[in-house]
C-alpha positions as CSV (number, residue, x, y, z in Angstrom):
1,M,136.7,-56.0,11.9
2,D,135.1,-56.6,8.6
3,I,134.3,-59.7,6.5
4,N,137.8,-59.9,5.1
5,D,139.3,-60.3,8.6
6,L,136.8,-63.1,9.3
7,R,137.7,-64.8,6.0
8,S,141.4,-64.6,6.9
9,I,140.8,-66.1,10.3
10,V,138.8,-69.0,8.8
11,T,141.5,-69.6,6.2
12,V,144.3,-69.7,8.8
13,A,142.2,-72.0,11.0
14,G,141.5,-74.3,8.1
15,L,145.2,-74.4,7.3
16,V,146.1,-75.2,10.9
17,C,143.5,-78.0,10.9
18,F,144.8,-79.4,7.6
19,L,148.4,-79.4,8.9
20,A,147.3,-81.1,12.2
21,I,145.6,-83.9,10.2
22,V,148.6,-84.4,8.0
23,W,150.9,-84.5,11.0
24,W,148.7,-87.0,12.7
25,A,148.4,-89.2,9.6
26,Y,152.1,-89.3,8.7
27,G,153.4,-89.3,12.3
28,K,155.5,-92.3,13.4
29,G,153.0,-93.2,16.1
30,S,150.1,-93.8,13.7
31,K,151.9,-96.2,11.3
32,K,151.3,-99.3,13.4
33,G,147.6,-98.6,13.8
34,F,147.2,-97.9,10.1
35,D,149.1,-101.0,9.1
36,E,146.8,-103.1,11.4
37,A,143.7,-101.5,9.9
38,A,145.0,-102.1,6.4
39,N,145.4,-105.8,7.1
40,L,141.9,-106.3,8.7
41,P,140.3,-107.6,5.5
42,F,142.9,-110.4,5.3
43,A,142.6,-111.4,9.0
44,E,141.2,-114.9,9.7
45,H,138.2,-115.0,11.9
46,D,135.8,-117.7,12.9
47,D,132.4,-116.8,11.3
48,R,130.1,-119.6,12.3
49,D,127.1,-117.6,10.9
50,A,128.7,-117.2,7.5
51,V,129.3,-120.9,7.2
52,S,125.8,-121.9,8.1
53,G,124.2,-119.1,6.1
54,T,121.8,-118.1,8.9
55,S,123.3,-114.7,9.8
56,H,120.1,-112.9,9.1
57,P,117.0,-115.1,9.8
58,R,113.8,-113.8,8.1
């Protein structure tokens, strides 16, 4: 086993990890979670501290 074998193993492992991430990101099961996360900035929430302006007392 020489350095080229190690490089080949690392390349194949990197490709497998990349394909696993792509499969996870574009799978049908993750769409709902990603859609919810995308709409979080638009969600209404009750921030009493933001209204009073005392969220970080000094």
